[in-house]
C-alpha positions as CSV (number, residue, x, y, z in Angstrom):
1,M,-7.4,2.0,-26.3
2,L,-3.7,2.8,-26.0
3,P,-2.6,5.6,-23.6
4,L,-0.5,8.3,-24.6
5,L,1.4,10.8,-22.2
6,V,3.0,14.1,-23.7
7,R,3.6,16.6,-21.0
8,S,0.2,17.4,-19.2
9,I,-2.2,15.7,-22.2
10,R,-3.2,12.6,-22.3
11,L,-3.8,11.0,-26.0
12,Q,-5.9,7.8,-26.6
13,F,-6.4,6.0,-29.7
14,S,-9.2,3.9,-30.6
15,A,-11.1,2.4,-33.3
16,H,-13.5,5.4,-32.9
17,G,-10.0,8.0,-33.5
18,L,-8.0,10.5,-31.5
19,R,-9.2,11.3,-28.3
20,Y,-7.2,13.8,-25.4
21,R,-7.6,15.4,-22.1
22,S,-5.6,17.5,-20.0
23,T,-4.4,15.5,-17.0
24,G,-2.3,18.3,-15.0
25,K,0.5,16.4,-14.6
26,M,2.2,13.3,-16.0
27,A,1.3,9.8,-14.9
28,S,3.3,8.7,-12.0
29,G,2.9,4.9,-12.6
30,K,2.6,2.0,-9.8
31,L,3.4,2.9,-6.4
32,T,6.1,1.3,-4.4
33,G,8.1,1.9,-1.4
34,A,7.7,4.3,0.7
35,D,5.1,6.4,-1.5
36,R,3.1,3.3,-1.5
37,D,2.9,3.1,2.5
38,T,2.3,6.7,2.7
39,A,-0.6,6.5,0.1
40,L,-2.1,3.4,1.8
41,A,-1.9,4.3,5.3
42,P,-4.9,6.3,5.1
43,L,-6.5,3.8,3.2
44,K,-6.0,1.1,5.4
45,E,-6.8,2.9,9.0
46,A,-10.4,3.1,6.7
47,G,-10.5,-0.5,5.9
48,W,-8.8,-1.5,2.9
49,T,-6.5,-4.2,2.3
50,E,-4.1,-5.0,0.0
51,V,-4.9,-8.3,-2.3
52,D,-3.2,-11.5,-1.8
53,G,-1.3,-12.6,-4.7
54,R,-2.2,-9.3,-7.0
55,D,-1.0,-5.3,-6.4
56,A,-4.6,-4.0,-5.9
57,I,-7.2,-3.1,-3.0
58,Y,-10.0,-4.4,-1.5
59,K,-13.0,-2.8,0.3
60,Q,-16.4,-3.9,1.3
61,Y,-19.0,-1.3,1.7
62,M,-22.4,-2.5,3.7
63,F,-25.1,-0.2,3.1
64,N,-28.8,-0.3,4.6
65,D,-30.8,-1.4,1.3
66,F,-30.0,-1.4,-1.9
67,N,-31.2,1.9,-3.0
68,Q,-28.3,3.2,-1.0
69,A,-25.9,0.9,-2.4
70,F,-26.6,1.7,-6.2
71,G,-26.9,5.3,-5.1
72,F,-23.0,4.8,-3.8
73,M,-22.4,2.9,-7.1
74,T,-23.8,5.6,-9.2
75,R,-21.7,8.7,-7.3
76,V,-18.4,6.5,-7.9
77,A,-19.7,5.7,-11.3
78,L,-19.9,9.1,-12.5
79,K,-16.1,10.4,-10.4
80,A,-15.1,7.1,-12.2
81,D,-15.8,8.6,-16.0
82,K,-14.6,11.8,-15.1
83,M,-11.2,10.2,-13.8
84,D,-11.2,7.3,-16.5
85,H,-10.2,4.8,-14.0
86,H,-13.2,2.5,-13.1
87,P,-13.4,-0.1,-10.5
88,E,-13.8,-3.5,-10.2
89,W,-16.4,-4.3,-7.9
90,F,-19.5,-6.7,-7.7
91,N,-22.4,-6.2,-5.8
92,V,-25.4,-8.0,-4.0
93,Y,-28.3,-6.0,-2.4
94,N,-26.9,-3.9,0.3
95,K,-23.3,-5.0,0.0
96,V,-20.9,-3.5,-2.8
97,Q,-17.3,-4.7,-3.1
98,V,-14.5,-3.0,-4.5
99,T,-11.2,-3.6,-6.0
100,M,-8.9,-1.0,-7.5
101,S,-5.7,-1.3,-9.3
102,T,-4.7,0.5,-12.6
103,H,-4.4,-1.9,-15.7
104,E,-2.0,0.8,-17.3
105,F,1.0,0.2,-14.7
106,G,0.6,-3.6,-13.6
107,G,-0.5,-2.7,-9.7
108,V,-1.8,0.0,-7.7
109,S,-1.1,4.1,-8.5
110,H,-2.0,7.3,-7.3
111,R,-5.3,6.9,-9.6
112,D,-6.4,4.5,-7.4
113,V,-5.5,5.7,-4.2
114,T,-7.4,8.9,-5.6
115,M,-11.0,6.8,-6.2
116,A,-10.6,5.1,-3.0
117,K,-10.4,8.6,-1.4
118,F,-13.3,9.7,-3.0
119,M,-15.1,6.4,-2.0
120,E,-14.3,6.8,1.6
121,S,-15.7,10.5,1.4
122,L,-19.3,9.4,0.5
């Protein structure tokens, strides 16, 4: 799927035809410099780390049991689907490891920060 931004509408071309949805604003691209530092500061305080050798952020969540871990993943999946921005994650029993990076921009973007903040709110 190739994204094309035109004003406040996101167009996506795929084998299934054309989809569009309002984004509310233009995509900002990869976070860099002071903007990146400011956006990531509260996430780092919450335990998120920057991934070595890759422009991505990572956090491991631990829950009491599989049911809680799966419930967390389900809530995140619903938000991710609405945002059309999906995490890389790995789950074993009560552990969920999450990596966020925007492939479209080749690194961490505001979309990753938004998803990470949502995860922190759960």
